[in-house]
N, C-alpha and C positions, 0 to 999 in steps of 0.2 A: 492568525490561525494559532491555536494553542494545542500542543501535543504533549502528552504525559507518558513517560515510561512507567508502566504500571507495576512491573515486578511480578505479575501473575497472568494467567490465561484470562482472556475476556470471556465472560459468561455468554454462552450461546451466540458467539460472534458479535456481541454488542461492543463496539469500539467507540461509541459516542458519536455525536453529530457535529462536533467542532465549534459549538457555541460556548459562550462564557459559562453557562450553566451546565453544559454537558461536553466537556473537553474530549478530544480524540484520545483514546488509550492505545498504546503500543504494547503488545504482549511480549513478555520475555520468553525466549525459546531455550529449551534444553537440548533440542535435537541438532544434529550436525547439518551444516549447509555446505553442499558442494558447489563451487563456482564453475558451472558448466553450461550455463544458458538454458538449463532445463529446470523449471520451477515445480518439481514434483516432491520435494521434501515436506515433511510434516510441518516444519516451521512456516512455510509459505501458506499452508492451508489455514493457519491460525493468525496470519499477519493482518495488520491494518491495511485495507485497500482503499486508495483514494483515486478517483477519476480526475485526470487533468482536464480542466474545463477550457483552457485556452493555450495557444501556442505563441511563441515569439519569433520563431523562424520556421518556415519561410514567411508565414503571416506575421502581423504585428498585433498581438493581443486579441486574436480572433479565435472563435471556436475551431478546434482541429477537425480536419476532414474525417478522421477515424478515431476510434476509442483508444485512449492511452491511459494506463493505470500505473501507479507507483505502489509498491508493497513495502511495508516497514515492519521490522521486528528487531530485537536486540538480544545479545548474549552477554555474558559476564564482562567482556572487554570491548565489544564492538557493536555499533549500530549497523544493521544490515538493511540494504534496500535493493529492490529489483524493479524493473520496468517491464510492462507487458503492453505491446502495441498490436493492434489489429490491422489487417489489410483492408478491411471495409468497416463502415459504421454499423454497429450492432446495438440493440437495446439492452442486452444482457452483458455480463462480464465477458471480457475478451477471452 
């Protein structure tokens, strides 16, 4: 998996597909992030969102029973990540 820190906002939520020809793009944020377990900041609305397709605990490399996503963005000095996990399997974003 290739991820590129793009230095700019991704156009219309286009963060790439993760292929060699279309790398994932992580948008830089200028907005402040509060570490409070609430993902309501503008930075998270523009972040790269990837669904985790397997788990290693308690299962061993099997599909997870519920939707789990990782969100990625970065600031001048830090790469920021967050995780969002659902309590039940959904077809849309958690």
